[in-house]
N, C-alpha and C positions, 0 to 999 in steps of 0.2 A: 476476605482474608488473604494474606500473602505470607509466604515463609520468610524467616529471617535470613536464610541464605540468599534468596532471590533479591531481597531488599538490599542486602549488603552489596551485591554485584551491581545493582542499578545505581545505588548511591555513588559507588566508586566511579562508575561510567560517567555520570554527570559531573562529578567533581573534576575528573580529567578533562571533560569538555570545557569547563570554565577556566582552565589554565592554558588558553590558547592565545595567539597573538591578537592584538587589538586592531590589526588591519588585515585585509584580504587583497593581495596584489595592489597595495597602496590605497585602497578604499577603507574609510573608517568602519570599524566593526565593533559590535557589542552584543551582549546576550541577555536573555531573561528566561525565567522558568515559571511554570505553574507547579506549585508544591502542595502536597498534602502531608499532614502529620498523622502518624500512626502510633497507637498505644499497644503495649505487649501484654499477652496473657498466654502462658504455656508455650512460649516461643512462636506464637502466631501474632501477626500484626493486624490490628483493626483500625480503620480510618476514624479519626476523631470527628465528632459532630461539628465542632467549630475550629477546624485546624487547617484551613486552606488559605493560601496567599500567593501572590505573584512577587517574585524576587528578581531584582535587577543585579547585574554583575558588579554594581557599585556597593552592594550590600543592603540597599533599601528594600523594604518589604511592605506590601500593600495587601490588606485583608480582603478576602472574598467572603461576604457574609452568607451567601446562598449560591451554590454552584448551579442550581436550576433556574436562576434568574440573573439577568445582567446586573452587575453591581454598578451603581451610579455614584458611589462615594469613594470607594477604595481608600479607607482610612489606614493609617500606618498600623503595622502588625508587630506586636512584641515577640521577642524570642520565646519559644516554648521552654519553660524552666523545669518541667517535670522530668525526672530521671529516665522514665520509660518512653519518652517522646522521641520519635524518629522521623525525620523529614524525607520524603520521596518525591522526586520530580516526575510528573507524568507527561509533561510537555516541555519542549525547549524551543526557543526561537532565536536564530542568529540574524541580527540586523546588519546589513551592509549598506551604508549610506553613499550617495553620490559624493563627488569631491567637495561640494559645498558644505558637507558635514551636517546638513539639516534634514531631518526626517519629515518630508512634506508630501511625497508622492509614492507611498508604499505599494509594492507589488508583493502580495502574500503568495508564497509557494508552499504547498503542503505535499510532502514526499509520499511515496508509495510503500508497499510491502516488498519484502524479499521473497523471490520465488525460485526454487531449485528443484532438482529431480527428487529430492527427499522431503519436500514440504514447503510450507509458507511460514514466514516469521516477520516480526516487526523490525528488528535491527535497531541500533541507536548510534549516536554520534556519527552520522553518515554524510555530513555536509561535504567533506572532501571527496567522497565517492561521487556525489552528484556533480560537484563543481568541476572536478578533473576527469574522472573515469568516464562519466556519462557526457562530458563536454557541455554541461549546462552553462559553463562560463561563457560559451560562444553566444548564448542568448542573453545572459545577465549583463555582461560587460557593455554591449551596445546600449542597453537600457540604463545602466549606471551613467554612461557617458552622456546620455540624453537627459540626465537629471532625475531619473527614477531611483527609488530605493528598494532594496530586496529584503524581504523578511522570510527566511527559510524556516519552516516549522516542521518539527519531527516529534514523534511520540514513541513511548516504550511499551505500550500495550494497546489493545483495542477494546477496552472495557466500555460499559454502557455510559460511563461518564465522559468519554473522549469528546463527544460532540459538544456538550455544554462547556467543557473546559476549553476547547478550541475557540468557541464563540467568545468566551470570557477573555481569553488571551488577546484575540483580535480586537475586541471592544476596548480593552485596556490600552493597547497601542494606539488605537484611533482617538481615544478621548484624553489620555494622559501624556502621550509622547509625540503624536503627530502635530505638526505646525501648519498653519494656514488652512485653506479650505479646498485644496485640490482633491480630485477624485482618486480613489484607490482601485486596485485590481486584485481579484482573487483567482489564483491559478491552482488547480489540483491535478496531480499526476497519479494515474492508476487508482488505487483505493483512496488516495488523497483527494481525488476528484469527487468521490462520494462524500467524504468527510467535509470538503469545502462547501459542497451544495447544502448538506444538512446543517452546517454551522451558520451559513447565511440565512437559511430558513428559520433557524433558532433565533438569530438576531432580529429578523423581520417580524417574528411573533411577539417580540417585546415592544416597549414603547420608545425604543431608540431608533432614530432615523439615521441610518448609516450613510456613508459617502462612497460606498463601493459601486463603481459604474458597471464593471463587467465580471462575469464568472466564466472562466476558461477551463475546460475539461480536456486533459491530455490522456488519450488511450485509457479511459476509465470504463470499468465493467458495469454500465448502467443496466444491462440485462444479463449479467453474470459472466464469470470467467471459466476457462476450461483448462484443466490439467488432464492429460489422457487418462481416462478411467482405468485403462489396463494397468497403469502404474499403481494406482490406488488399490485395485483388485489384487495385483500380484504381491504387493507389500502386505496386504491383509492375509493372503494365503501363507506367505512366509512366516508372518507373526503367528498365525494359527498353528502352523507346523511346529514352531519352536515352543509354543505354549504347551503342546502335547508331548514334546520330546522328554522321555524319561531321563532323569539324571542331568538335565541341562544346567541346573543350578550348581552342579558339581564340576562342570567344565567351564573354565573362565572364558574361553572363546565363545562357547554356546550362550552362556549367560550374557555376555557383552552383546552378541548379535541379537538376542531376544530383546534386551532393553532398547537397543537401537531400532529394531523393528517396531516396538511399541511406540517409541517417540515419533518415528516417521509416519506411522499410520494415524496417530492422533493429530499430527500437524496437517494431514490431508483430509481429515474427517470431522474434526472438532473445532470449536472456536470460530474464528473468522472464516476458515475454510468451509465450514458447514453452512455459512451464510452466502459466501461469494461464488462458490463453485456451482455450476449448473447441475451437478449431481449431489450437492450438499443437502442434508436432511432438513435444514432450516431455510433453504434458499427461497422456497415458494412464499413463505410468510414475509421474509425479509424484503424481497423485491416487490411484492404486492404493496407492502407498506411504503416502500420508497417511491413507487409509482403514484400512489395516492397522495403522497406528500407534495408532489409537484416540484416546480423549479422556482428559484427566487425571482424577484421582479427586476433583476439586473439584465443587461445585454448579455446573452448566453451564447457561447461558442464552443464547439467540440472538435477535437482533432483525433483522428484514428491513424495508427501506424499500419493499418491493413489496407488492402486494395479495394477501391470502389469500382474496379473494372471486372470483378468476378474472378480474379486470379486465385486459384486454390493453393493449398500447401503441398499438393502432389502426393497425398496420402489417402487414396480411396479406401473404403472399408475393407478390413482384413489385411491391409498391407503390413508386413512384418517390419517392426521398427528395431527390435533387438531380440536376442535369444541368449540365455545364460544358464549356467548350472550353479546351484547352491549346495555347498558341502556342509551338511548339518552335523558332521562328526558323530554324534551319538544317535542319529536317526537315519542317516543315509543321504544319498544325493538325489536331487530333483531338478529337472529342467523346467524353465519358465520362458514363455514367449510373450513379448510385448507387441500388440497389434493395434492399428487404428480401428476404432469400433463405432458402430451405430448404437448410440446409447439411449434409444427411445424408452427402454424399460427402466433405465436408471435416471432419466431426465426428471428433474424436480421443479423446474421453473414454471411460473404461472403464464409466461408468454408462449404462445404456440408457434412452432416452426414445422414446416413440412419435412425438412431433413434434420436428422439428429447426429450426423457425423461432424462433430465440432472440431475434431482433430484436423480435418481437411478443409474447413471453411475459410473463406478470405478473412484475414485478420493478422494481428501481430503475433510474434512467437517469443517465447522465453526459454523453453527447454530445447537445447541443441544436442547434437551428437557428442560434442566435446564435453558438455556438462554431464551427459549420461555416462560417458567414459570415466570422468573423474569420480562419479558416484560408484561405478563398478570397481575402480582401482582403490577407492577408499574403504571398501568392504572386503576384508581378507577371505571371507568364506564364499565369495562369488568368483567363478572361474569359467573358462571356455566360453568367452563372450563373443557373440556376433553382433556388431553394432551397425546396423544398416542406416541409422540416422546419420552416423558419422561418415560412413563410406559413400553414401548416396547424397549427402548434404541435404537432408530433409529435416524440416522443423515443424512439429505439430502446433496448431494454432492455440494461442492462449486467450486473447480477447478478440472476438470476431468484430469485423467492421460494423456490423449491425448493432452490436452491443455498445461499442465505443461511441457511436453516433446516436444511440437510442432511437433507431429507425422504427417507424410505425409500419411494420411489415412482418409477414410470416415466412418470408423468403430471405435467407441469409447468404445465399450463394450467387445470386445474379448481380450483374452490373447495374449501376444507377447513375443518375446525374446529381452531383452534390448540390447544385444550385436549385433543384426543384424537388428533391426527395422529401417525403413527409417525416418530420421530426419535431420535437418540442424546442429544439435549439434554433436560434436566429440565424446561425451560420455554421456550416460544417465543412471539414476538410478531410480528405482521404489521400491515398497514394495511388498513383497511376501505374498500373501494370505489374506491381510486385507487392510483397508483404515484407515489412521491416521488423527488426528487433523491437521488443516492447520498450527497451531503454534507448532507442534512437531519438535524439532531439535535433539532429542535423537537418533532416529532410524538410521539416516544417519550420525551421528556424526563422526565416524571413517573415512568413505569415504570422507566426506566433508573436514576434516583435511588433508587427503591424497591428495586430489585434489588441495587444496590451497598450500600445500608444494611443488608442482611441479614447482612453480615459484622459480627461482634461486636468 
């Protein structure tokens, strides 16, 4: 089920996405969507049993008979003529072709999730953010100039249908749009790396023999991700205090703060966060199942934005990251302290580690002092802030190097040799002597291009 308000917002977002220029920096560009039809009852949308199709930006539509099996026919799909019928796009693919204008050497890139101090979200129409802000153009343009084509895939939710829908979209491009018999590449960034792996496994479980040569994982949480548990715990305490505050509903500022705390806490403990975070209540089952599923039969490469030389984040256990006061108005003031923690009692993953201070382990970071400051500044009831992350330039670890490279070890803090370390990947890359931002695509640029070009 999905609410009418959410559906309207998503539909408008993807409508806007389709009204973009047909070129990207001079390279031919087009789009397609994976669409589901919903029927309405009491202002709630229910997916139609036979209402899925792939839509090109030319307006052509191709029916998907069963989203749990790869479609081999893709017959044309008529417009839904029922008054209560409403189309929602769950996936969008932006295709940028090399200058020859022929889609024959696709490089599929699946984006990641958005992570901030107040939670995890999917985001949508983010192509420009990746292309320009994250400087992914510096990777894509050399590939385009070498005759490769880019297929940028993004999603608006992380439902159970996301994997088969992604596999279906890739299969459609491979069988209906791709020309020639060149090999393709599948690249997944962050959560997109898990999605890419699972989509390839889904494809390989069918009777279709794909032409994807390599699967490339970029800073993907194969053994879980970390947002400092002290942030989750503190937001939970604030939420609990506001839930208990008498008269909070009568104060607009208190009611607004309470709703905000509910939203933030849910984004850190429910949905995809419950699966991906090492403290998530569903992470044990999720990652055990992921490990049992194994890797596709492709040539598999992993990149980590964390150190392979044992460089820590400089946040040993109980290091104060920030301290602030919350003005509850109707309840009184309370101080809160954010510290790096040993989370052994909160750790939910099936993989054993000797140390459980994930905040300090070698790995990439996403939450910075500046991000935390913006979070404080954006909440009017927070004051008297001491932000040691900002003043001391410290950044708690988001995805450990051991997780990004799926290392077969119970030690996530020591240095190792990337050429001989035990991992299910055929080749792994890390960072020498430092830890980088989770969104850094510059350090590995040349090796990333090199690995993608191995597809013939």
